[in-house]
C-alpha positions in Angstrom: -14.3 22.9 -6.0 -15.5 23.9 -9.4 -17.9 22.0 -11.6 -15.1 21.0 -13.9 -13.0 19.7 -10.9 -16.0 17.8 -9.6 -16.6 16.1 -13.0 -12.9 15.3 -13.2 -13.0 13.7 -9.7 -16.0 11.6 -10.6 -14.4 10.5 -13.9 -11.1 9.8 -12.1 -12.8 7.7 -9.5 -14.7 5.7 -12.1 -11.6 5.2 -14.2 -9.3 4.4 -11.4 -11.5 2.2 -9.2 -14.9 1.2 -10.7 -13.9 0.2 -14.3 -11.0 -2.0 -13.2 -13.4 -3.6 -10.7 -15.2 -5.3 -13.6 -11.9 -7.1 -14.7 -12.9 -9.7 -12.2 -15.4 -11.0 -14.8 -12.9 -11.2 -17.6 -11.6 -14.7 -17.2 -14.9 -16.2 -16.0 -16.8 -14.4 -18.8 -14.5 -15.5 -21.5 -14.3 -19.0 -20.1 -18.1 -19.3 -20.0 -18.4 -18.2 -23.6 -15.5 -20.4 -24.8 -16.4 -23.7 -23.1 -20.1 -23.3 -24.1 -19.0 -22.6 -27.6 -16.7 -25.6 -27.7 -19.4 -27.8 -26.1 -22.0 -26.6 -28.6 -19.5 -27.2 -31.5 -19.0 -30.8 -30.6 -22.7 -31.3 -29.9 -23.4 -30.1 -33.4 -20.7 -32.4 -34.8 -22.2 -35.4 -33.0 -25.8 -34.4 -34.1 -24.6 -34.2 -37.8 -23.1 -37.6 -37.5 -26.1 -39.1 -35.8 -28.4 -37.6 -38.4 -26.4 -39.2 -41.2 -26.4 -42.5 -39.5 -30.2 -42.5 -38.9 -30.9 -41.3 -42.4 -28.7 -44.0 -43.9 -30.0 -46.8 -41.6 -32.3 -48.8 -44.0 -33.5 -50.9 -41.1 -35.5 -48.1 -39.6 -39.1 -47.2 -40.5 -39.9 -43.6 -41.3 -41.6 -43.2 -37.9 -38.6 -44.6 -36.1 -36.3 -42.4 -38.1 -38.3 -39.3 -37.2 -38.4 -40.3 -33.6 -34.6 -40.8 -33.5 -33.9 -37.5 -35.2 -36.3 -35.6 -32.9 -34.6 -37.1 -29.8 -31.1 -36.2 -30.8 -32.2 -32.7 -31.9 -33.9 -32.1 -28.6 -31.3 -33.7 -26.3 -27.7 -32.7 -27.1 -24.8 -35.0 -26.5 -23.5 -32.9 -23.6 -26.8 -33.4 -21.8 -26.8 -37.1 -22.4 -23.3 -37.5 -21.1 -24.1 -35.4 -18.0 -27.2 -37.5 -17.1 -27.1 -39.8 -14.0 -30.1 -41.9 -15.1 -29.6 -45.6 -15.4 -30.7 -45.7 -19.0 -28.2 -43.0 -19.9 -25.2 -44.9 -18.5 -25.3 -47.6 -21.1 -25.4 -44.9 -23.8 -22.4 -43.1 -22.1 -20.4 -46.3 -22.0 -20.5 -46.4 -25.8 -18.2 -43.4 -25.9 -14.4 -43.4 -25.5 -13.2 -42.3 -22.1 -11.4 -39.3 -23.6 -14.7 -37.9 -25.0 -16.4 -38.4 -21.7 -13.5 -36.7 -19.9 -13.5 -33.8 -22.4 -17.2 -33.2 -21.9 -16.8 -33.5 -18.1 -14.2 -30.8 -18.4 -16.5 -28.5 -20.4 -19.3 -29.0 -17.8 -17.1 -28.2 -14.8 -15.5 -25.2 -16.5 -18.9 -23.8 -17.3 -20.1 -24.4 -13.7 -16.9 -22.8 -12.3 -17.3 -19.8 -14.6 -20.9 -19.3 -13.7 -20.0 -19.7 -10.0 -17.3 -17.0 -10.3 -19.7 -14.6 -12.1 -22.6 -15.1 -9.7 -20.5 -14.9 -6.6 -18.9 -11.7 -8.0 -22.3 -10.1 -8.4 -23.3 -11.3 -4.9 -20.1 -10.0 -3.3 -20.6 -6.7 -5.1 -24.1 -6.3 -3.6 -23.1 -7.4 -0.1 -20.0 -5.2 0.0 -21.9 -2.3 -1.4 -24.6 -2.6 1.3 -21.8 -2.9 3.9 -20.2 0.3 2.7 -23.5 2.2 2.8 -24.3 0.9 6.2 -20.8 1.9 7.5 -21.8 5.6 7.0 -24.3 5.5 9.8 -22.0 5.4 12.9 -18.7 4.1 14.3 -20.4 1.0 15.5 -22.0 0.4 12.1 -18.7 1.1 10.5 -16.9 -1.5 12.6 -19.5 -4.3 12.0 -19.9 -3.5 8.3 -16.1 -3.6 7.9 -15.9 -6.8 9.9 -18.7 -8.4 7.8 -17.3 -7.1 4.6 -13.8 -8.3 5.3 -14.9 -11.9 6.1 -17.3 -12.0 3.1 -14.8 -10.5 0.6 -11.9 -12.6 1.9 -13.8 -15.8 1.4 -15.1 -14.6 -1.9 -11.6 -13.5 -3.1 -10.1 -16.8 -2.1 -12.8 -18.8 -4.0 -12.4 -16.5 -7.0 -8.7 -16.9 -7.2 -9.0 -20.7 -6.9 -11.8 -20.8 -9.5 -10.1 -18.4 -11.9 -6.9 -20.3 -11.5 -8.5 -23.5 -12.6 -10.2 -21.7 -15.5 -6.9 -20.2 -16.6 -5.2 -23.6 -16.5 -8.0 -25.2 -18.6 -7.9 -22.3 -21.1 -4.1 -22.7 -21.5 -4.7 -26.1 -23.0 -8.1 -25.9 -24.6 -7.8 -22.6 -26.5 -5.0 -23.8 -28.7 -6.3 -27.4 -28.8 -9.6 -26.2 -30.1 -8.6 -23.4 -32.5 -5.3 -24.8 -33.7 -5.8 -28.6 -33.0 -2.6 -28.6 -31.0 -1.4 -27.6 -27.5 1.8 -26.2 -26.2 3.2 -27.9 -23.1 5.0 -24.7 -22.0 1.8 -22.7 -22.1 0.0 -25.3 -20.1 2.8 -25.4 -17.5 2.8 -21.6 -17.4 -1.0 -21.7 -16.8 -0.5 -24.2 -14.0 2.3 -22.3 -12.4 0.2 -19.0 -12.4 -2.8 -20.8 -11.0 -1.0 -22.6 -8.2 1.2 -19.6 -7.4 -1.8 -17.3 -7.1 -3.7 -19.7 -4.9 -0.7 -20.3 -2.7 0.0 -16.6 -2.2 -3.6 -15.8 -1.3 -3.9 -18.7 1.1 -0.7 -17.7 2.8 -2.0 -14.2 3.2 -5.1 -15.4 5.0 -3.1 -17.0 7.8 -0.3 -14.3 7.9 0.1 -12.7 11.3 0.0 -9.0 11.3 2.2 -7.1 13.6 0.0 -4.5 15.4 2.8 -3.1 17.5 2.7 0.7 17.5 6.2 2.2 18.1 6.5 5.8 19.3 9.7 7.8 20.0 9.2 9.1 23.5 9.3 8.5 27.2 6.4 7.0 29.2 5.2 9.1 32.1 3.0 7.6 34.7 0.7 9.7 36.9 3.4 10.7 39.2 5.9 11.4 36.4 3.4 13.7 34.6 3.1 15.9 37.7 0.4 18.7 37.6 -0.4 17.9 33.9 -1.9 14.6 34.9 -3.9 16.4 37.6 -5.3 18.8 35.0 -6.2 15.9 32.6 -8.0 14.1 35.5 -10.1 17.2 36.0 -10.9 17.4 32.3 -11.8 13.7 32.3 -14.1 14.3 35.2 -15.9 17.1 33.3 -16.4 14.7 30.3 -17.5 11.8 32.5 -14.6 9.5 31.5 -11.5 8.1 33.3 -8.2 9.9 32.7 -5.4 8.5 30.5 -3.5 5.6 32.1 -0.2 7.1 31.0 1.3 10.0 29.0 4.1 9.6 26.4 6.2 12.7 26.0 8.0 13.0 22.7 9.2 15.5 20.1 6.9 14.7 17.2 4.9 17.6 15.8 1.4 16.5 17.0 -0.8 15.4 19.9 -2.8 12.2 19.8 -4.6 9.6 21.9 -4.9 5.9 21.4 -5.9 2.6 23.1 -3.5 0.5 21.0 -0.7 -1.2 22.7 2.2 1.2 22.4 6.0 0.7 22.7 8.1 3.7 23.6 11.7 3.2 24.3 12.1 0.1 26.5 8.5 0.2 27.7 5.3 -1.3 26.3 2.0 0.1 27.6 -1.7 -0.6 27.0 -4.9 1.1 27.8 -5.6 4.8 27.3 -2.5 6.6 26.2 -2.0 10.4 25.5 1.0 11.5 23.4 2.1 15.1 24.0 4.8 16.9 22.1 7.3 18.6 24.4 8.4 20.8 21.5 4.8 22.0 20.9 4.0 22.4 24.6 7.1 24.7 24.8 5.5 26.9 22.1 1.9 26.9 23.3 0.5 28.9 26.2 -1.3 27.0 28.9 -4.7 28.0 27.4 -3.7 26.9 23.9 -2.4 23.6 25.2 -5.6 23.1 27.3 -7.7 23.4 24.1 -5.6 20.8 22.4 -5.6 18.5 25.4 -9.4 18.8 25.7 -9.7 18.0 22.0 -7.7 14.8 22.6 -9.6 13.8 25.7 -12.9 14.3 23.8 -11.8 11.4 21.5 -11.8 9.2 24.6 -15.3 10.4 25.5 -16.7 9.6 22.1 -15.2 6.0 22.1 -13.2 7.1 19.0 -10.1 5.3 20.3 -12.1 2.2 21.1 -13.3 1.8 17.5 -9.9 2.8 16.1 -8.4 0.0 18.0 -11.1 -2.5 16.7 -11.0 -1.3 13.1 -7.2 -0.9 12.8 -6.4 -4.7 12.7 -9.2 -5.3 10.1 -7.7 -2.6 7.9 -4.2 -4.0 8.3 -5.3 -7.5 7.3 -7.3 -6.1 4.4 -4.3 -4.1 3.2 -1.9 -7.1 3.5 -4.4 -9.3 1.7 -4.6 -6.7 -1.1 -0.8 -6.8 -1.5 -1.0 -10.6 -1.8 -3.7 -10.3 -4.4 -1.7 -7.8 -6.4 1.4 -9.9 -6.4 -0.4 -13.2 -7.0 -0.5 -13.0 -10.8 -3.8 -14.7 -11.7 -5.3 -12.9 -8.6 -4.7 -9.4 -10.1 -8.3 -9.0 -11.4 -9.6 -10.0 -7.9 -7.2 -7.3 -6.5 -9.0 -4.6 -8.5 -12.3 -5.8 -7.3 -11.2 -5.8 -3.6 -9.3 -2.5 -4.0 -12.5 -0.7 -5.2 -14.3 -1.6 -1.9 -11.1 -0.8 0.1 -11.3 2.7 -1.4 -15.0 3.1 -0.6 -14.3 2.0 3.0 -11.6 4.6 3.2 -14.0 7.3 2.1 -16.4 6.1 4.8 -13.7 6.0 7.4 -12.5 9.5 6.4 -16.1 10.9 6.6 -16.6 9.6 10.1 -13.1 10.7 11.1 -14.0 14.3 10.0 -17.1 14.1 12.2 -15.1 12.9 15.1 -12.7 15.9 14.7 -15.5 18.4 14.5 -17.0 16.9 17.7 -13.7 17.0 19.5 -13.1 20.6 18.4 -16.6 21.7 19.7 -15.8 20.1 23.1 -12.4 21.8 23.2 -13.8 25.2 22.3 -16.5 24.7 25.0 -13.9 23.6 27.7 -11.6 26.6 26.8 -12.4 29.1 24.1 -12.6 29.1 20.3 -9.7 31.6 20.2 -7.5 29.4 22.2 -8.2 26.4 20.0 -7.7 28.5 16.9 -4.3 29.8 18.1 -3.2 26.3 19.1 -4.2 24.8 15.7 -2.3 27.5 13.8 0.8 27.1 16.0 0.8 23.3 15.6 0.3 23.5 11.8 3.0 26.2 11.4 5.4 24.3 13.7 5.0 21.2 11.7 5.5 23.0 8.4 8.5 24.9 9.6 10.2 22.0 11.2 9.7 20.0 7.9 11.2 22.9 6.0 14.2 23.1 8.3 14.8 19.4 8.0 14.3 19.4 4.3 16.9 22.2 3.8 19.3 20.3 6.0 18.8 17.1 4.1 19.4 18.8 0.8 22.9 20.0 1.7 25.7 18.1 0.0 28.2 17.9 2.8 28.2 15.8 5.9 26.7 17.5 8.9 28.9 17.6 12.0 26.0 19.0 13.9 22.4 19.8 12.8 20.8 21.3 16.0 17.3 21.2 14.6 15.5 22.5 17.7 17.7 25.7 17.8 17.1 26.4 14.1 13.4 25.9 14.5 13.2 28.1 17.6 15.1 31.0 15.9 13.0 31.1 12.7 9.6 30.0 14.0 8.2 33.4 15.0 8.9 34.9 11.5 7.5 31.8 9.9 4.3 32.0 11.9 4.0 35.7 10.8 4.2 34.5 7.2 1.7 31.8 7.8 -0.8 34.3 9.1 -0.4 36.4 6.1 -0.4 33.5 3.6 -3.6 32.8 1.7 -3.2 29.0 2.0 -3.4 28.9 5.8 -7.0 28.0 5.7 -6.2 24.9 3.7 -3.6 23.7 6.2 -4.1 20.5 8.2 -2.6 19.2 11.4 -0.7 15.9 11.2 -2.0 12.8 13.0 -0.9 9.1 13.0 -4.4 7.6 12.9 -7.0 10.1 11.6 -7.3 12.6 8.7 -8.2 16.1 9.8 -10.4 18.7 8.1 -8.8 21.9 6.8 -8.1 24.8 9.2 -10.8 26.9 7.6 -13.4 24.1 8.0 -12.4 23.6 11.7 -12.5 27.4 12.4 -16.0 27.7 10.8 -17.3 24.8 12.8 -16.5 26.5 16.1 -17.8 29.8 15.0 -14.7 31.7 14.2 -15.5 32.2 10.5 -12.6 33.1 8.1 -9.0 32.5 9.3 -8.4 36.0 10.8 -6.1 35.7 13.7 -4.5 38.1 16.2 -0.8 38.2 15.2 0.3 39.8 18.4 -1.3 37.0 20.5 0.3 34.4 18.4 3.8 35.9 18.3 4.3 37.1 21.9 6.7 34.9 23.9 5.1 32.0 25.8 5.4 32.8 29.5 3.1 30.3 31.0 3.0 26.7 29.6 2.6 23.1 30.7 6.2 22.4 29.5 7.7 23.6 32.8 5.2 21.6 34.8 6.5 18.3 33.6 9.3 17.0 35.8 12.5 16.6 33.8 11.0 17.9 30.5 14.3 19.6 29.5 16.3 16.4 30.0 13.7 14.2 28.2 13.5 16.6 25.2 17.3 16.9 24.9 17.7 13.1 25.0 15.0 12.6 22.3 16.4 15.3 20.1 19.9 13.8 20.4 18.6 10.4 19.4 16.6 11.8 16.5 19.4 14.0 15.2 21.9 11.0 15.2 19.5 9.0 13.1 18.9 12.1 10.9 22.7 12.5 10.3 23.0 8.8 9.4 20.1 9.0 6.9 21.6 12.1 5.4 25.0 10.6 5.0 23.6 7.5 3.3 21.6 9.8 1.0 24.9 11.5 0.1 26.4 8.1 -0.8 23.6 7.8 -3.3 23.9 11.4 -4.6 27.7 11.7 -5.1 29.5 11.0 -8.3 32.5 11.2 -6.0 35.1 13.9 -6.6 37.8 14.2 -4.1 38.8 12.2 -1.1 36.0 13.2 1.2 33.2 12.3 -1.2 34.9 9.1 -2.2 35.3 8.1 1.5 31.5 8.6 2.1 30.6 6.4 -0.9 33.1 3.7 0.1 31.8 3.7 3.6 28.4 2.6 2.4 29.4 0.9 -0.8 32.8 -0.8 -0.2 34.4 -3.1 -2.9 33.1 -6.7 -2.6 34.8 -9.9 -3.8 33.1 -13.2 -4.7 35.0 -16.4 -5.6 33.3 -19.1 -7.7 34.0 -22.8 -7.3 36.7 -22.7 -10.0 38.6 -19.9 -8.3 37.4 -17.1 -10.6 37.0 -13.7 -8.8 34.1 -11.3 -9.3 34.6 -7.7 -7.9 31.7 -5.3 -7.4 32.4 -1.7 -6.4 30.7 1.7 -6.8 32.2 2.2 -10.2 32.0 -1.1 -12.1 31.7 -4.9 -12.0 34.6 -7.1 -13.1 34.9 -10.8 -13.6 38.4 -12.2 -13.7 37.7 -13.9 -17.1 36.8 -10.6 -18.7 39.5 -8.5 -20.4 38.5 -5.4 -18.3 35.8 -4.2 -15.9 32.5 -3.0 -17.2 31.7 0.5 -15.9 28.1 1.1 -14.8 27.6 4.0 -17.2 28.4 1.6 -20.1 25.7 -0.9 -19.2 22.7 -1.0 -21.6 21.0 -4.2 -20.4 21.3 -7.1 -18.0 19.6 -10.4 -18.6 19.4 -13.5 -16.4 19.2 -16.8 -18.4 19.5 -20.5 -17.9 21.3 -23.1 -20.0 21.9 -26.8 -19.3 20.8 -26.3 -15.7 23.1 -23.4 -14.9 22.1 -19.8 -14.5 24.0 -16.9 -16.1 24.0 -13.1 -16.0 24.6 -11.4 -19.4 25.6 -7.8 -19.4 25.3 -5.9 -22.6 27.2 -2.6 -22.8 28.3 0.2 -25.1 32.0 1.2 -25.3 33.6 3.5 -27.8 30.5 3.5 -29.9 30.5 -0.3 -30.2 28.1 -2.8 -28.6 29.5 -5.7 -26.7 28.5 -8.2 -24.0 30.0 -10.4 -21.3 28.5 -13.0 -19.0 29.3 -15.1 -16.0 27.8 -18.2 -14.4 25.8 -17.4 -11.3 25.5 -21.1 -10.4 29.2 -21.2 -10.0 28.9 -19.0 -6.9 26.5 -21.5 -5.2 24.8 -20.1 -2.1 26.5 -16.7 -2.6 24.8 -16.1 -6.0 21.7 -14.5 -4.5 23.7 -12.2 -2.2 25.9 -11.3 -5.2 22.9 -10.3 -7.3 21.4 -8.3 -4.5 24.6 -6.3 -4.1 25.0 -5.8 -7.9 21.5 -4.4 -8.1 22.2 -2.2 -5.0 25.4 -0.8 -6.4 24.0 -0.3 -9.9 21.0 1.4 -8.4 23.3 3.8 -6.5 25.0 4.7 -9.8 21.6 5.4 -11.5 20.4 7.5 -8.6 23.6 9.6 -8.5 23.5 10.1 -12.2 19.9 11.2 -12.0 20.6 13.5 -9.1 23.5 15.2 -10.9 21.3 15.7 -14.0 18.7 17.4 -11.8 21.3 19.5 -10.2 22.7 20.7 -13.5 19.2 21.4 -14.8 18.4 23.5 -11.6 21.6 25.4 -11.9 20.8 26.2 -15.6 17.3 27.4 -14.7 18.7 29.6 -11.9 21.3 31.1 -14.2 18.6 31.8 -16.8 16.4 33.4 -14.2 19.3 35.6 -13.0 20.1 36.8 -16.5 16.5 37.8 -17.0 16.5 39.8 -13.8 
């Protein structure tokens, strides 16, 4: 990375994470200044009035006058009204209840503002220490994240409650002080924001997080894995650990291990699980696969999966809590504070994750050979990229697929793609995919096991695989075929749905696809009026004609005399017009109606955007052809 890139990264991190972090002090800081200013203002007013009365009181001697003036100048009204001394209570009773309440409000708002500021600084220090401590080891990372999560969660909740109260108080007092009036709607808005933010955050604290990890595959026990499990048992013995409790065979483009509870098909398993890709095993020699399997088993030996299992729920709760803070309105400044530390924890997790990968690579190279590991990593990265390219090309096609046959297409073009990957300059920057951890680049991993630059033997990589673990797994062909059939059926469904969003239908076939996913819908209101929504337009029976989606300029929901309305502004023939209908008239169907209208209108916008991009691409290709 160049010096300029490094400076840009630092500036980007500061601008994106650190500067927004200080927004947490915005409301408390302004509130502290404002309520101290208001309190001092009224203190000065009372002092001026007291000075006039003392100066004009002819019954007082000069000494008494000086004594009274000195007292009121040293002890402001706010301090006298806050005193709990018996002699002060008689003085306090001489003031109207409203004045005492106002000063009590000032006192509490100042206290709450100071509390928010000081707890913000304390949380900053505690979380910062936790992040630094997390860099030491996986154990330190777990306990620092556990401590940081509990401290920051309590802090954030108190901050949202405190800032909500401050915002509510400001919504009244800012206008009341500066303009000598208050606006009830503004106060209500402040109250709604405060209560809404507090409610959202508290709900998030007690929200249960689904930790189920679903994998597409088939669970193989020790007997079902055949000789492969025997090999893994031998590797585990060499590493001084127990073998995996089960293997999940699938068709994803990676290998991984976990101790999370995993659901695959109709089975849920726990304990140590190894996922193997049948598609990758088919393309890797036994030595190459052994290197990958040793790498995965090394994660068990380093307790990597144990800490991943412990840390994962904390990260999930933290993430869900962040979403609640972001959507809580008044809690948005607290979100930026929490998000800054979330990002720092992610950097810590990524750093230790890289260390885990280098350690696992070293063990794999020791158990097999650096060359076997290197070849396996290249094949896995190339397979993942090529499979993604094949699926992307299939998904881009604008006709319904009768058959996709992804594995056959990948198999036929994979050797040539690997040859291109070996020659490509960006191979060293490639990474293997993983559901839990981030991986270093290929170049970094090769250098760590002593290979140096990414210079590989093309012949070794491209020769047909004669000896692999694939054939040693009982029923591997059947399992792989079933999984590919399930995957391809879902792929075709997703592709067909995408076509429904892409088409500006022309012809019966395209129209049938759109109608399949966006059929015409009818809604009847309580007066018998009919509203029709289809993929082309929306039409209410009281309107003279339908409003086509391409004519719509703006949609606005409003309320009048307790009824909700939807107003649609549109352009037709160069003239602006609008129509509306009463949503409340559709009773319980109003919400469903609006959801479908948004969905159908979104489909129109998506298809229009897609057609524009398509025309632009065609024009660029035509221009490039003319130049050639």
